[in-house]
C-alpha positions in Angstrom: 0.9 -0.3 2.1 -2.2 -2.5 2.2 -3.1 -4.0 -1.2 -5.3 -6.5 -2.8 -4.0 -9.2 -5.1 -4.0 -7.2 -8.3 -2.3 -4.2 -6.8 0.3 -6.5 -5.0 1.2 -8.1 -8.3 1.7 -4.8 -10.1 3.9 -3.4 -7.4 5.7 -6.5 -6.2 9.0 -5.2 -7.6 8.7 -1.7 -6.4 8.2 -1.8 -2.6 7.1 -4.0 0.3 3.4 -4.8 0.5 1.0 -5.8 3.3 -1.6 -8.4 2.7 -4.4 -8.2 5.3 -6.8 -10.9 6.4 -10.3 -9.6 5.9 -13.7 -11.1 5.5 -14.6 -11.4 1.8 -11.0 -11.1 0.7 -8.7 -14.0 -0.4 -6.7 -15.8 2.3 -3.6 -13.6 2.9 -1.1 -16.5 3.3 -2.4 -18.2 0.1 -2.2 -14.9 -1.8 1.4 -14.3 -0.6 2.4 -17.8 -1.8 0.8 -17.3 -5.2 2.6 -13.9 -5.7 6.0 -15.5 -5.2 7.2 -12.5 -3.3 7.8 -11.8 0.4 5.1 -9.3 1.4 4.2 -8.4 5.0 1.4 -10.8 5.9 -1.0 -9.6 8.6 -2.1 -12.4 10.9 -5.5 -11.6 12.4 -9.1 -12.8 12.2 -9.5 -15.9 10.1 -5.8 -16.8 9.9 -5.0 -17.3 13.5 -8.1 -19.7 13.8 -6.6 -22.2 11.4 -4.5 -24.9 13.1 -2.3 -25.3 10.1 -1.4 -21.6 9.9 2.3 -21.9 10.8 2.8 -24.9 8.6 1.2 -23.2 5.6 3.3 -20.0 6.2 6.6 -21.9 6.4 7.8 -20.5 3.0 7.0 -16.9 4.0 9.3 -14.6 6.0 7.5 -11.4 7.0 4.6 -11.4 9.4 2.7 -8.8 11.4 1.0 -10.6 14.3 -1.9 -8.3 15.2 -4.4 -8.0 18.0 -7.4 -10.2 17.5 -5.6 -13.4 18.2 -6.6 -14.9 21.6 -3.1 -14.3 23.0 -0.7 -12.3 20.8 2.3 -12.9 23.0 1.7 -16.7 22.8 1.3 -16.4 19.0 4.6 -14.6 18.7 6.3 -17.2 20.7 4.9 -20.0 18.5 6.0 -18.3 15.3 9.5 -17.6 16.7 9.9 -21.2 17.8 8.6 -22.8 14.6 9.7 -20.3 12.0 13.2 -19.1 13.3 14.1 -17.4 10.0 10.9 -15.3 9.9 10.9 -11.6 10.7 8.0 -11.0 13.1 6.3 -7.7 13.8 3.7 -6.7 16.3 1.4 -3.7 16.8 1.1 -1.2 19.6 -1.4 1.6 20.2 0.6 4.3 22.0 -2.6 6.2 22.7 -3.8 3.6 25.2 -2.5 2.9 28.7 -0.8 -0.3 29.4 0.3 -0.8 25.8 4.0 -0.2 26.4 4.2 -3.1 28.9 2.4 -5.4 26.5 4.8 -4.4 23.7 7.8 -5.3 25.8 6.2 -8.7 26.5 5.7 -9.3 22.7 9.3 -8.4 22.0 10.5 -10.7 24.8 8.5 -13.5 23.1 10.4 -13.0 19.8 9.1 -9.9 17.9 11.7 -8.2 15.7 9.9 -4.9 15.0 6.7 -3.1 15.9 4.1 -0.9 14.1 2.4 1.9 16.0 -1.3 2.7 15.5 -2.0 5.7 13.2 -2.7 8.9 15.0 -1.8 12.6 15.4 -0.6 12.8 19.0 3.1 13.3 18.4 3.9 13.4 22.2 2.5 9.9 22.5 4.8 8.8 19.7 7.8 10.4 21.3 7.0 8.7 24.6 6.7 5.3 22.8 10.1 5.8 21.1 11.7 6.8 24.3 10.3 4.0 26.5 9.7 1.3 23.9 12.0 -1.6 22.9 15.1 -0.6 21.0 14.1 -2.4 17.8 12.9 -1.0 14.5 9.7 1.0 14.9 7.3 1.8 12.1 4.4 4.3 12.3 1.1 3.6 10.6 0.1 6.5 8.4 -3.2 7.1 6.5 -3.7 8.8 3.2 -6.6 10.8 4.4 -8.8 12.1 1.6 -12.5 12.8 1.8 -13.5 9.2 1.2 -11.3 7.8 3.9 -12.3 10.6 6.3 -16.0 9.6 5.9 -15.1 5.9 6.5 -13.3 6.8 9.8 -16.3 9.0 10.8 -18.6 6.0 10.3 -16.3 3.8 12.5 -15.2 1.6 9.7 -11.5 1.8 10.7 -11.2 0.5 14.2 -9.0 2.5 16.6 -8.5 5.6 14.4 -9.9 9.0 15.2 -9.2 12.0 13.0 -8.6 15.3 14.8 -11.3 17.9 14.3 -10.7 20.1 11.3 -8.1 17.8 9.7 -7.7 18.9 6.1 -8.5 16.3 3.5 -7.4 18.2 0.3 -4.1 17.3 -1.4 -3.9 14.0 0.5 -0.7 12.7 -1.1 1.2 15.9 -0.4 0.0 15.9 3.2 0.9 12.2 3.5 4.4 12.9 2.3 4.8 15.7 4.9 3.5 13.5 7.6 6.0 10.7 6.7 8.9 13.1 6.8 7.8 14.3 10.3 7.6 10.8 11.6 11.0 9.8 10.2 12.6 12.9 11.7 11.0 11.9 15.0 12.9 8.6 15.0 10.8 6.0 13.4 12.6 3.5 11.1 9.8 3.6 8.5 6.1 3.8 7.9 3.2 1.4 7.2 0.9 3.2 4.7 -2.8 2.5 4.4 -5.3 4.2 2.1 -3.4 3.9 -1.2 -4.5 1.3 -3.8 -3.2 2.6 -7.1 0.4 2.0 -8.3 0.6 5.5 -9.9 -0.3 7.0 -6.5 2.6 5.1 -4.9 5.0 6.4 -7.5 3.8 9.9 -6.9 4.3 9.6 -3.2 7.8 8.2 -3.7 8.7 11.1 -6.0 7.5 13.6 -3.3 9.7 11.8 -0.7 12.9 11.9 -2.7 
């Protein structure tokens, strides 16, 4: 789940959180250190440009090293060498050619798990699970209501395309159904985006019980 500082603090005892590096948002590493928890810190954009990144992140343990860094494989190797106790994740887009080879290279460099891009092509997911590294695999999922659907249509969420006619009513119920499908497919877990309210998370967890 992606969350800003206030939401992270309110849910820190409930479930893992992802802190992303975005323009106009607080520094994700500094935010994680202030929370005193171990969220999943996304390293992309501004973060990888700071030479002191790994030193500042030494007290943290969970990282998702994303595309956008000049060389993600090299970044994984640096984190693995300097933060041997950290758990490192990488991303993969199973809907693009050549991604499987790059994923294997990232894992060889020291990645411990990977997160697959959000999408609705289940055959591509199945091929990824069959041919990908035998490490924990998470699938990104979106809580697609009307507002998020409009944002995707405007191109505000890079790399995500909604299938024509995708229903946007009852988004939490549809999200729970999608998560169950992905877990049955063989994913170890999911990375949820599009939820910001603690009560919505609690509702989703109740539906998944």
